[in-house]
N, C-alpha and C positions, 0 to 999 in steps of 0.2 A: 441428194439421192437418200432415199428411204435406207434405215438403219435397222436392221433385226435385232430385237431384243426380246426378253422374257417378260417386259412389264406392258402394260397398257394402261393410258393414263387418260382421264375422261377431258372432255375441252373444258376451258375456262367458261364458267357462266358469266353472263354480262356484268354482273354485280361484284364478282369476285376478284380480286386483285391477281396479276400474274406473278407467278412464282418469283420472277425475278426482283419483284418489290420487297422481298423478305430473304432473311438468310436460312429459309426453311428449307432442310434436307438438300443441302448442294449435291448435284448428280456425281455419282462416282467417278473421279479421273478428270472433271471439268472443272473449271472455275465458274461461280454461279454467273457471273456476267460475260462468259465467254461466248462469242458469236458463233454461228455455224448450225448445221441442221440439227433438227431435234431429235432427239434419241428415243422417241415413244412414237407410237401410231396412235393419231388421235381416231377415237371412235365418232360415228355419226351422231350417236343419240346419247346425250348425258345420262339419261335413264339406263340405257345399256352399260354405261360405263359403271355407274353406281352398284348395279346388279353382279358386272362381272369384275369389280375390282378384288373382292375376296379371292375370287377363284385365280385370278391372273395376278396376284401379288408374288413376290419371290418366293420360290420354294427355298428349304432349307439347305442349302448345300452343305458340304463339308467344311466344318470349321465356324459355320453360321450358326449361332443360338435360336433354336426354334422360338423361345418365349419372345425373341427380339424380333423376329419375322411376323409373329402374331401381334405385337404390338404395333409395328408398321402398318399392318393390313388393317388395325382397328382406328388407327389415326388416319390413314388415308380414305376411309370409309366414312369417318366422321367429318373430314374437311369438306369432300364433296357434298354430303347432306346438308352439311351447315357451314356454307361459305361466309356468311355474315358473321357468325359467332367466330369462326376460324380467324376471320380478319380483325376483329376485335381483340381476339386472343392474342396473336402475333404482335400487335401494336402496343398492347397493353405491357407484353413482355418485353419489347424493346424499350419503352418508357421506362419499366422498373430498372432493367438492366443498366439504362444510361444514369438513372439517378442514383443506383447503389455505387457505379464506379466513381461518379462524380462526388458522390457523398464520400465514399472511401479515401480518395484524393485530399478533399478538403476539411475532413475531420480533424478539429483540434485535438490536443493531449492533456487538456485540462476543463474542468466543468466551467469554470470562470469563463474561458472563452467560447463555451458551445452557445453561440447566439446565431440567429437567422443570417445576419449581415455576412458570416463567415462563409456561406455556402452561396453568395452572389458574386462569384469571382471565377476568373479563368484559370484552370491549372495547366501550368506549361507541360506537365508530364502527360497529360490528356492529350493535348497537340503533338507532342514527340511519339507517343505510341501508335498514334493513329497514323502517322507518315510512315513509321518502320512498318505497321502491319501491312499498309496498302503496297509496299515495296516487296512484300514477302510472298513466295508459291504457296500453295493452299495448305500443305502439310506443315510447312515451317509456319506459315501464319497461325495455325491452330495451336502447335506447339507453344510459339511465343504469346500468345494472347492466353493460353491456360497459366502460361507461368508468370505474366503479367498479373493476371487475376489472383494467384495463389500469393503473390508479392503483396497486393492491396490488401489481401484478408490478412497475412501476418502483420502489416501495417496497422491494420485496425485492431486486431487484437493487442499490440504493444501501444497503441493510443488508449484503448480501454485500460490497459494496466496502469499505462501513466496517470490515467483520471484518478483510478483507485488510490494509487500509491500517494498521489498528490493531497488527494483528500485526507487520508488516514495519516499519512507519514511528512507531508510538506515536500516530498522530493518526486522524481521521476522513476520508473521502474528499471532497475538495472539488470540486464539480460545475463551477466556472469554471476551474479551475486544474490539475486533475490528469488531464485527458485524455491528454496527452503522456505521463505516466509510464506508460501503458499498453503504449505501443511499447517504453519502457525494459526494461519487466517481459520482453516478448517477446524482446528482444534478449537480456535476461540468460539467460532459459530457453535460447536458441540457444546463446549462449556455454558455457552449463553444460552442456547436456543434449543438444546438437544441433539442427540446423536443423529435422529432420523432427519433433522432440516438440515445437518451437516452433509450428511449423505447424498440428499436431494439437492441441495445447493451444489456439490462438489459435480453430481451426475450432470446437471443444469448447465455447470460452466463447460464441461468438456463437450456436450453436444452442443452448445452455442459456439464455441472455437471451430469444431467440424463442420457446423453449418455455415459459418462466415466464410470459412477457407473454400468450401465446395461452391457456396452460391457466388462469391467474387470469380472464381475460376470460371465458372459457365456464363454468367454475364460478360466477362471480358471476351470469351470465345464468340457469344452470341453477337457483339457488337463487330467483332472482327469480321464475322461473317457477312455482317450487314454493309459493313464498309467496303468489302470485295464486291459485294453485288451491286453497288452503286459506286464503282470506283472514281469515274470521272467527277461527279457530284461530290464526293467525299474528298477528292483532292483539291478540288476548289473551297471547299469548307475548312479543310485543314490548312490551305495556305491564308484563307481569310483569318482564321482564329490567331494564326502565327503573327500575321502583321498586326492586328489588334492588339494581340499581348505585348509584342515589342514596344508599340506606339503607347500604351498604358504604364509601361515601364519607363519609358524615354520621359514622358509627361509627369508621371507620377500621378496619374489619375486613380481616385478613390469614390468607392459608393458607401454610405453609410458608416464612414469613419476607417475604413479598410482598405488596401489597395486591390485593384480589380485584377491586376496580375499577380499571381502566386506561383511559389514553387515548394508549398508547404511540405508536401509529401517528401519530397527529396530532402528537404531541410530536416524532416523528422527523421529520416534514415541516417542523414549524415549525424545528426544529434546522437543518436544510438551508436553510431560507429565510433565518434568521438568519446562518449563514454565507455565504451569496451576498451578503447586504447588506454584512456586515463585509467580506468581500473586496474589494468594490468601493471602499467608503470607504477601506479600508486604502491601496488603490492610489493614490489621490489624495493621502492623507496621507504615505506613504514618498516618491512623487515628490519632496516639499518636503522631506523630512528628508534624503534624498541629497544635495540641493544645500550643505546645511550641512556645513563641514567644518573642524575646528578646525586641521587643517595643509595645507589645500587652497592656501592662497596663501604657503606657507612658501618662501623660495628655497632651491634646493638647497645652497647654502652652509651653511645653518643646519639641515640633517636628518642626524642621526646621526653628528655630528661625531666623536663619543666611538670610534665603529667604525672609523674610517678605515684602510685596510690591511689588514683582516680579510676572509678569505673565510668570508662567510655562507651556511649552508645550511639552508632552512627545509623540513622534512621532515613529511609527513604518513603516518601508519601508518593503512591502512585499518581501521575498526571496532576501534580500539583505545580501549576505554571503562572505565569504572571498574570495572565487573564484571569484567573481567580479572585485577584486582588483588584483588578483594575475595569474587568467588564461590567456594564452599568447593570446586567440582569445577575451576576453572582458576587460583586464587590460590597453590597450592604451586608449580607449574610455572613461572607467569609470575612469581612472587614471586622463584624461586631465579634466573631468568634476569637480571631487573633488579639482583639482589644482586650475580652474577658478572659482569655488566656494569660495574657501579659500582666493583668492585673492580679489573677487568683494565683500565678506564681511568684509574682512579687510578695504577697502576703505570705508565703512559705518561705521568703528569702532568696529566691531566685532572680537573677537578672539574665537579659536576652540582649544578643544584638544581632541586626539580619541586613541582608545585602542579597545581590540578584549574581546568577550564574548564567552563563548562554550554555544550553545542552548540546550534545552532539547529535542528539536526534530530535524527534518531534511526532507527537500523536502515537507512538509505540515504540517497539524494539527497546522497551526498558534497560534490557541487558547493557546496550551500548552506553547508556547514561550513567550507570552504576560503573562500569570498567572505565570509562573516563574520568569521573571522579575518583576513584580510587588508584588509577595508575598514574595520573599526571600526563595521559598520552589522550591525543584525541581521536577517539575510537568511533567513527561515524558509519562504518559499516561492517557487514559480517564477515569480510576477508580480514580486516584490521582486527576485529574481535578474536578471530580464530587463532590469529598470528600472537596477540599479545597474550591470550591466556595458555596458548602453549609454549611460552617462553618464561623466565623469570624475573621479569619486571618488578620491583618493588612495588607493592601497593600500599596504600595507607593502613589497612587494617593488620598487613603482614608486617609492617614496621614495628607495630606494638608486639606481635609474637617473638620478631627476631631478639627484641629485648631480652627476652626470658622471665619478664615480669609480670605478664598478663596470662590470663586465661581466656583463649578467643572461641566464641560461638556464633553461631548464625541462627536466625529464626526467619525461616523463608515460607510461608504459608502458600506461596504461589507455586512453589517447586513440588512437581508430582511424579517424578522419575528420578533415575540416577543423575546426579549433578557433580562429576569430575571437576569441575571450576572450583571447587570449595577448597582444594590446596592452594590453588595460585591467588586467592582471596585471603590465604591465610588463616583459616578458621580449622580449630580442632575439632570441633562438634557442629553439626548443622542439624537443625528440626524442621524437615520439611512438613508438607500438607498431613502427612500421617504419624508424624510423632508427637503431635502436639495435643492429642487426646480429645479431640473435638467430635461431638456426637450431635451436631446440629445440621440444618440444611447449609446448602451452598447458596450464595446470593449472586446469582447470574455466574461471571467467570469468577469472582473471589470464592476461594474455598471456606473462608470463615469471615467472621467480623474483625475487624482491627482492635476492638476492645478485648475479644476473646483473646487474641494472639497475643497480646502484652499482657493480659493477666497469667497466661500459660509461659510465657517467659519469665514472669516475676516467680511463679510457682517452681519451674523447673531449674532457673539460672538465678535471676538477680537477687532473689530473696532468699537464698542457701547462704549458710556459714560456708566461706572460703579461705584458705589461705592466702591466695593473691587477688589482686583486682580483676575485675572483669572488662574484657572488650567484646562488644556485641554488635553486630550488624543485622539490622533489623528491616526487613521490608514489608510494608503494610499494602493491602492489597483492596481494601473497600471502594477506593476511588478509581478503581479499574472500568472503564466504559463495559457496558452500554449505561451504567448508572441507575439499573432498576433490575429487581428490587433492591431497595437499599436497608441496611440493618439501623437500629437508632441504638442510643445510650440505655443500658439498664443499670441496676444497682451493681457495683463490682462484687456485692457479696452474693448478688444473683446469678452471675455467670455462670458458675458452674461448668458441666460439660458441654455447655451449648445449647442443651434442649430447650432453654428459654427462648431461644430465637425462632422457633419452629412457627408460632403464630405471627411473629413479625413478618417473616419471609411470605407465608400463606397470604397476608391481608396488602403486601406489598404492590406497587405499580408493575406491570408486565413491560418488558423491556420493549416488546412489539408495540407498545402502546406510544412510545418515546422517541424511537429510531429513527423516525423521518421527521420529526418535528425539532428545529434547531432551537426554538425556544425554551420548549419543554426539556429538552437535552440539557441545556445551559442550567436551568433550574434543578435539576435533578444533579447534576454534576456539582453545582454550588453546593448543594446538601451534602454530597459524598465527601467534599473537601472540609466542610465544617465538622464533619463526623470524625474524619481521621485525624484533623487537628484536636478535636475535642477529646477524643481517646487517648492521643499522645499527651497531651497537657495535664489531663486527669491523672492519668499514669504516672506520671512525673510529681505532680502535687502529692500523690498519695503514698507513692515509694520511692521518690528520691531522697538521696542523702546529701551531707555536706560534700561527699566526694564524688556524687553523680556529674558528668558532664555529658550534656546531650548535644550532638550534632543532627538537626534535620534538615530535610530539603526535598524538592520535587525531582523527579527524575527526568519529566519533560512536560512541554504543553500538552493540552489534551487536543484532539483531531481537529481539523479546519472548522468542521460542522459547528465546533463550540468554540474555538479559540478566534474563528474568525480568517480568512484570506489574507494573508500577508502578515501575519502574526508574529511577533518574534518568537525566539526560543528560550527564552529568559523564564527562570525559575527561581523561587524564592529559597535562601537557605539561612538558617538561625544557628547561633551557638548559646546554650543556656547554660547556666552554673551558679553555683552558690558562693563557690571561693570567688572572691573579687580578682585575684590573680590571673584567673584563667582568662576573664573579659580584658583584663587591662593589658594582656599582653597581645591583644589585636586591637588596641586602640588605634594603632597607624593605619588600620584598614579601612575608617571612617564609615564604619556601618552603621546603621541607624538602631537607636535604642528602641527593644522591643521586639516582638514576634513578627511585626509588619513593616517589611522595607520602605522606605520611602520611594516616590516614583524617581527621584533623582540620586537614589543611593549607587554606590559604586556597581558596575556590571564587569564583572570577570569571566573569560573562558572558564568553562568547568574543568578543563584539563590543569588550569593553573592553580588549583586549590591546593593539591597534594604538596606541592613545593611550598606553597606560602604558610600551609598548615605546621607542616615539618620544620620550617624556620622559625616560625613565633614561639614555637614551644622547644628551642633550643636544640636542634638537630644539628650536626655538623656535616655539611657537604663531603662525599667522597665518591667523585664521578666515576663511571664505568663507560667503556665503550666509545670515549671521544679520541 
């Protein structure tokens, strides 16, 4: 029987699909595929409907948005006047929605795995979602589809973050610990490419996240309505897909080297959940571990007695990793630099021994490498860093201060804000980027060239007359990514206030010229390491004394774009001194003579260095917290 409504709908032209063929505007209160009488009165003449549509479209009742009603009228009129275009639009939307949902379900979380064969699979989650949506009534179905789509959007964002973190830091994104690193990333972009670029990048990232969430939710709802509009066919299709999926699992069917049946999306969520649980458990376990210290109760008089009277300089070279010495692109230049440095230092009476340390970090987060080396604890995430720096665990540098025999200073050209960790490091005085008197240009992220920082250290501390020997922690930054533009060596007498570097910076390579080119990035990275090592060895040649002992190392490997996928986390470490007793004390370490460690030189975890060093130079263990 006819039903009175406020709507009039034109008849369907012969070349226009029935509305039941699409999930388009399901009728209020009715399933799209629901049988029964039509709820509209069809006009005799299509032309009449076209003309009448605006007039007979729904009025704006109380609670209805007039703008939405106008949009509805416009859309209905356009569909009637352009049926073929409307059909193409609906079908295109359906295809795009399906591609988006399946793509999100099959998206890997590493760039290495981002291959076409990964998308030629059947995701179990799609089959399960289709079955569930078919079982739900209209309102519940729409809500469930929207939530499913939002979940896919969140998973997509997490997978993209995993890609970025794996590429730069050699590990996945930790949803508990790593949000703060996004601020560091923005600061890095600002320092490297300018504040405007950083602001636009941040805005773009936020908009991208919002867009992903909205579009995946809409796509899931659209597909859910399409399934409901073709319930029987959809049910048969879901049953067939489930059968094929289970058969492929049972038979281990593969295409292009990957399994056809997959549950990669749920596996990714499961991995994230395990990561969260492991992080929370690790937090409690590490807090207990940090209280145990083999030398925590050792009196100052029993710490490093064999180094009394020596000027100790612990130096970290940014991103100085094993790949700098062994990669075919960088090895020739860096190798020549290390060999030349060994010979030049030998001419001044210095000897060196070198080995390998496995860093707790990779590609960035240098402070994790610094704190691991100094504390003797494995500090591989931000929570561990906060825990250890909030405690009183003895650092290598603090051990020297505890003796009362050394003045302790830090030279930190990369520090540009308050740095409360100075006390944990055991440093009486810290020279940050603003304390070194530099008046030259920045070189990308690096606030000043290493040669200038070392010359300032000589002027402010190492070259001064003093009553006690010096313990210095120096962090060199010229080899920080993106390695463009780079400084170059100038005469030590020409360094001055740094103005000499103006022309060098202006004529250097732009970061944007190399950032997407792996080979050029490697070349510039190798040059930066050669520059940093040259700055340090020339400083020692020029200013080192019979009592100077230099320990220098890398904090971590460069990012994967330079070090390569699957690269180790090893970094070189060298001990350099004139006094033969200093190197004799570490003979049993079996390190390589010179500044370049052999490929088969011993490899230790970076956290083991502190105890080995303290023991080698006569320290007596007095444990705490055991």
